[in-house]
N, C-alpha and C positions, 0 to 999 in steps of 0.2 A: 526514382524509387521512394515510396512513402516510408517515413521513419516514425515508428510508433513506440512510445514509452509504455511499459507495463508496470503499474504501481499497485501492488497487492497489499492487503493489510486487513486487520479486523475492523478498523475504523469504528471504534466502539467508545465514544463517537469520533467522527472525522472532526479535525480541528484546523485552526488557522495555519499552524506549522506544516501540516500535510499539504495545504494548498500553495503556500509560499515555496515549499520545497519542489513541488511538481512544476510550478511556473519557472523556477530557477533552473531546474534541469532541462526543461523544454527549451529555454532560451540558449543555454550554454551548449546543448547538444543538437540544436537546430531540429528539434522534433516537430513533426506535423501535428501530432496528437499525443495526449497522455490518456491511457485507458486505466481507470480506477477499477480494481477488482476486489470487492469485499470477500474475505475468506469465509467459507462455510464452516469448516471444521479444521483449523490449522493444526498440523501435527505437533508443533513445538510450543503450543500455548495451552494453558489450562482453560477449558471451555465451559466450566461450570457456571460462571457468571456472565457468559457471553450473551448479549442481547440477540434476539432472533435475527436471522440474516435479512429478512424482508424489511425490517425496521432500519437496520444499518444501511441497506441499499437505498432506502428512501432518504436518509440523512445525507448520503453522498450526492444523490440527485439534487437535493436542495442546495447543497454547498457549492456545486460546480455550475449551477445554472448561470447563464450570462457569460460563460467563458467557452467560446466556440472550439477551442483547442482541447477541452476536457470532455471526456465521455466516461460513462460508467457501464460496466458489463456485469450481467447476472450469470455469467458462465459457471460459477461455482454453486449457484443455487440449484442447478440441475443434476448435481451428483446423486448417485444412488444412496439411499438411507444408510447412515453409518460409515460412509466413505470419508477418508481424510482428503483435505485439499492439498495435493502435492503440486508444487510449482511446475515441475517438469511435465506433468500430465496436462496442466492448464495451458502451457506453451504449445504442446502438441495439438490440443483442440483448437487453439487460436490460429495456428498455422493452417489447419484444415479450413477454418472459417474464412481466412483471408487468401486462400489459394488462388483465387481468380485475379488477385492484385499483386503487384510487385511491392513487397513489404519487407522491411528489416525491423526486427524487434529489439528493444533496449529494455532489459529487465532492471528495474530500480530497486536496490536493496540498501539497507543501512549497514554501517560498520559493525554493529552488534550482530547482524545476521551473517555477515562475512566471516566473523570469528567462529561461528558454529556451522558454517556451510558444509563442512565435511560430514556432518551428522544428518544432512538432508537426504531425501531419496534421490538417487541418480544425480548427484551434483554436477558431474562432468557433462551430463546431457544439457544442462542449462546453457553451457558455453557453445554447444553445437546448434542450439535453437535460437540463441539471441546473443547480443552483446550484453555484458553484465556491468551495470553502472553501480558504483558504491558511493553513498553519500555519508558525510561525517555525521556523527551523533554526539551529543554532549556526554563527556566522560569516556569516550572510546578513541583510541588511536591505532593507526595501521600497524604499529610495532607489536600490538597485542595479537595480531593474526599469526597463528602458527601452522596453518594448513597451506597446501600447495596452490590455493586459488588466488592468493593475494597478488601474484604477478600477472594474473589473467584478467583482472577487472580494470575498468576505467574509473579512476577516482574523480568525482565531481564535487568540488567544494561548494556547499550551499550555506545560506545564512543560517546561523545556529540559533534556534529559538527553543528554549527549554520548556516546551509545552507537551504534556502527555495526556493521553486518554485516561490513564489511571488517576492522575491528579484531578482531572475534570470530573470524573465520576465521584471521587472523594469530596470535592467541593460541593457538588450537588447534594450528596448525602448529608454534608455538614451545613446545608442551607446557606452556602456562600455564593457569590456572584461568579458566573462564567462569561460575563459580557466581554467581548473582544477575543476570548480564547477560542470561540467557535463563531462561524457566520451567524448573523442575526436570525436567518430562517431556521437554522439548526437549533439555535437556542429556543426559539418559539415552539418548534416541533417537540423538543425534549420536555419543555414545560407543559404543553398541551396534552402530551401523552404520558405525563407523570413518570418519565424514565429515570432510572438510577436512584430512586428514593429508597 
């Protein structure tokens, strides 16, 4: 049976910590593949300053090239106009896409997301459609989780790198270097397309 990790996010932009985390989870959980899914319109994030999805998708493609275990999916690009990107719906579509194969999905979320999982659309459905892996995030601990889902997840400790897309965007705006915070190809793409200024 093929084991596929599902790693969603705004990836605005994708950075080194995303890649190290995905590789770390892949190795620890013996995943065959990690599927990166840029969110179109995430329900729990303010999308006012969100770079268009096609641009974020391209940055993910550039970031993961050369790693045969990483793939990117544009599954959320095809949502009807105005629709939110609900993870449960995405998993249902993925199950349909992979129905001809024997596949087990492993949804990768952060500790910060686990804390608010009870506010997601159909959170219980996530556990029916996939195993749910939770990774540590700087500043968050499992003791902060007050919902019923904490006992249902698989905690996977990953290397803790305090790199955030928010900080990267701020550094670009402040004309500071982002070298080594993002892959070189992503850095060049941001520069060539004058993103986040």
